[in-house]
N, C-alpha and C positions, 0 to 999 in steps of 0.2 A: 267849298267850305264842308267841314266834317258834319255828319249827322249829330244832333243833341245826344248826350250821353245815354239818355234813357230810351233813344230810338236805335241804337246800334244792334244789329243782329248778332253777329260773331265778333268776339273781342279780337282786335288785332294781335299777332304773336310778337310782342315786343321782346327784345333782349334785355332782361334785368341788369346785366352787368354793363350795358350802355345807358342806363337810365339812373335808378336810385331815387327817383322822385318820391316814392313812398317812404323811404327812409329820412326824408327831409321834409315832410308834410306838416307836422304839428308836434309841439313840445309835449303833448300828453300822449303821444304815440310812439313806439308801441308800449303798451302797458301790459303787465303780467296778469294773467286771468286764470288759466287752469294749469299753470306750472307747478309742480311739486318743489319743496324747499331744495331738494338735492339738484334740481335742474337750474334753479336761480344761483346756487352755490357754485356752479360751473362758469358762470359769467363773472369776469373780473369785476371785483368791486368798484373799481374806478369807472366802470361802464354802467353801473346801476344807479338809478336816480336817488338822491339822498333820502327820500321817504320810502324807498324800497318798492315803490308802485310799478315800476317799469324801467326801461332803459333811460340812461341819463342823456340830456340833450346838451350838445356842445354847440355854441353858436347857432345855426340855423338847421341842425341835423342830429341824428342818432350819433352817439359817440362811437358806436362800433362800425360806422360807415367811413370807408377809405375812398379816396378818389374825387373826381369832379362829377357832379350831378349833371346827367345828360351827356357825358362823354364816356368815361369808364370808371366804374365803382366796384367795391367788393365789401362784403360783410366780414369783419375780422373776427367774428365769432359764429361764422355761418353754422358750424356743426352744433352749436349750443344756443342758437338764436331762439328768441321766445316763440311761443306757439303761434301768436298773431302774425308773426313773420313767416312761419312754415304755411299759414293759410293764404298768403298773398297769391294772387293769380294775375299774371301778366296779361294786360289788357281788359280786366274786368272794370266794373264801373269805378271802384276806388282807385284803381291804377290810373285810369283816364283822368278822374279828379285831381290827383296828385300831379300828373304830367301837365295838365292843363294849368295848374298853379304855377308850374316852373317854365311855362311857355314852350313846352315840347309838344312835337306833333301827336295828333290823337289818331292818326292813320299812318299805315306803313306807305312809304314812297312807292 
């Protein structure tokens, strides 16, 4: 059994393109926080939430996420993704929380 999230020393090096759990964690994430208007304008309008607060949520995931969570995924706006997405770290506490929600392993095999 994996150690509790708050007791893991070094985060495991998960491959983000084999995961995508962070992009399918919660409808209010990712939110825009420090983006300039010009940064948000580069994101296709169809992928921005109707209230402009962040990315649109389609079904159970960010509208920019392509592929199957836990198998193979890609961000369709990778170069223009929000700052919160740039700040994601594979294997950190938030990553492990998202992986756990999707039933994905919390440690490397």
